[in-house]
C-alpha positions in Angstrom: -0.1 0.2 0.1 2.6 2.0 0.5 4.3 1.7 -3.1 0.9 3.6 -3.6 0.8 6.1 -1.8 -2.1 4.8 0.5 -4.8 4.7 -2.3 -7.6 2.6 -1.2 -8.8 2.0 -4.9 -9.5 -1.8 -5.5 -8.4 -1.6 -8.9 -5.0 -0.9 -8.0 -4.3 -3.8 -5.8 -6.6 -6.4 -7.5 -6.7 -5.5 -11.3 -10.1 -4.7 -13.6 -11.7 -7.5 -15.2 -11.4 -6.9 -19.0 -14.5 -6.6 -20.7 -15.1 -7.4 -24.3 -17.5 -5.7 -26.5 -18.4 -8.4 -28.5 -21.9 -7.2 -29.9 -23.4 -6.2 -33.7 -23.7 -1.9 -33.6 -25.9 -2.2 -36.7 -28.6 -4.9 -34.5 -27.7 -2.8 -31.6 -28.7 0.4 -32.9 -31.5 -0.6 -35.0 -33.0 -1.8 -31.9 -32.6 1.1 -29.3 -33.7 3.2 -32.5 -37.0 1.7 -32.8 -37.7 1.3 -28.7 -37.1 5.3 -28.8 -39.7 5.8 -31.6 -41.9 3.6 -29.7 -41.6 6.0 -27.0 -42.3 9.0 -29.1 -45.5 7.6 -30.1 -46.3 6.6 -26.4 -45.6 10.3 -25.5 -47.6 11.5 -28.0 -50.4 9.7 -27.3 -50.2 10.4 -23.2 -49.7 13.9 -24.1 -52.9 14.0 -26.5 -54.8 12.0 -23.6 -53.5 14.9 -20.9 -54.4 18.0 -23.1 -58.2 16.2 -23.7 -58.5 15.8 -20.1 -57.5 19.1 -18.9 -59.8 20.9 -21.9 -62.7 18.9 -19.7 -61.8 20.7 -16.6 -64.2 23.2 -16.0 -63.3 25.9 -13.6 -66.1 28.1 -11.8 
């Protein structure tokens, strides 16, 4: 610990696991884009429902 100036970050003592980025970018991007587009459609539907409900509120 003295060699590393008493820094207690675990990675300095045990190392870090090597991660492999083994995925198809095109496939991943396409899936994320489709998910995002579905969320945008859901947002539009919810905004429309909210606007409709707000228009039904009668104030004195």
